[in-house]
N, C-alpha and C positions, 0 to 999 in steps of 0.2 A: 663612420662616414661611408655613405653609399656613393660609389663612383659609377656614373652611367658609362656604358661602353660607347666610345666615340666611333664615328663613321671613319673607316679607313679605306682609302682608295689605293689599290695595289695594281701597278702596271708592270707586266713582265715583258720587257723589250729586248730580250736576249734569247738566243737559241742554244747556248753552250750546255746548259744543264736544265734538267726538268725540275721545276720548283713545286713543292707541296704547299700551295697557297692556303689551304685550310689549316695546316700546321703553323704556318707563318702568322696567320691571323690569331691563332691561339696564343702564340708567343707574344704577339703585340698586346693582346688583351691582358696577359699577365704583367707585362712591362708597364702598361698604363695603370694597372691596379697598384703596383708597387710604388709608382711615382705620383699617383693621384691625378693622372691626366684624364680629362673629360672633354678634350677638344678633338677636332678632326685633323687627320694627318694623311699626307699622300706619300706613298713609297714607290720609287721607280727602281726596278732591277734592270741593269744594262750590262754592256760589255766595256772593255777598256777603252775602245775608240770613243764611245759616247761620253764616258766620264772624263776622258782626257780633254775632249772638246769643251765640256762644261767648265772644267778646271781652268782651261786657258781663257775662256770667255769671261768668267766671273772673278778669277783670282790671279790671272796673268801667269799661271804656272803650266808649262807645256809638258805635263806627264799625267799618266793615269794614277789615280789614287783609289783607296778602298771605299771611302764614304765621303759624300758631301752633304751637308745639311744646310737648309735655308729656313731659319726661323722667320716666320711671316705672321706673327700673332695678330690676328684681327678677329674680333667677335669670337666665333667658335672654331677658328682655324689656327692650329699651332705651327704648321709649316710642312716642308717637304724634305724627304731623305732620299738621296740617290746612292745606290749601292752597286758596285761592280762585282757581279757574280764571277766573272773571269778572274779578278784579283783574288777572290776567296778561294777559287779552285787552284790557283797557282801558289798561294801563300799558306795553305792549310798544313802542308807537311812541315814547313819551317817551324810551326808552333804546335806540332803534334795533335792537330785537330782533324776532324773530317771536314770536308768543304761545307757541309750543312751547318756544322757548329761554328765554323769561321764566319759564315754568312750571318748566323744569328748574332754573333758578337758584333759584327758590323751594324746590324739592325739596332742593337742595344746602344752602341756608340753614337749612331746617328740621332736616335731619340734623345739621348742625354744631351747632345748639342742643342736640340730644340728647346729643352727646358733650362738651358743656361750653363751647362758644364762646358769647360774649355780645356784644351790640352796644349796650349802654347807655352805657358810657363811651367817649369818642372813641378812646382808645388800644386798647381791646378791639375796637371797630368796625373799625379799620384792620387788625388781625390777622385778624379774621373775613373781611373783604373780600379780603384777600390770599389766604387759603385758598380762598375761593370762586373767585377768578380761576384759581388753580392747578388746581382740580378741573374747572372749566368748560373750561379749555384741554385737559385730558386727554380730556374727553368729546367735545369738538367738533373737536379737531385730530387725532384718531386715526382 
């Protein structure tokens, strides 16, 4: 099966860390190929303040989170992923990752939400984490 490369809009709305957008697009391309995605996706990289505001507005939770995904499947559009670079930078040591690898994990996590994975129930969380590990292995062991 041939999967066309979808159009990805990436917006960097934070100044905490310098992002390698070319590398991020490469990771997204691999993620899309693994998942068979051929639709457009928007990615927003932001700080904790912005993601906290979105979390409060849309989910009534007044705290910063690592990733928010908005599946909006219409025609060729799959949805939007919002990622806190600040959260990745602060959480990476806890998981023995670099901030870039933590950010990539958030990217994988957000895209998985767009294609229907969920992590609310423990059984679903286990499936999602398994898929995250599979994708991260491809991204970092190739």
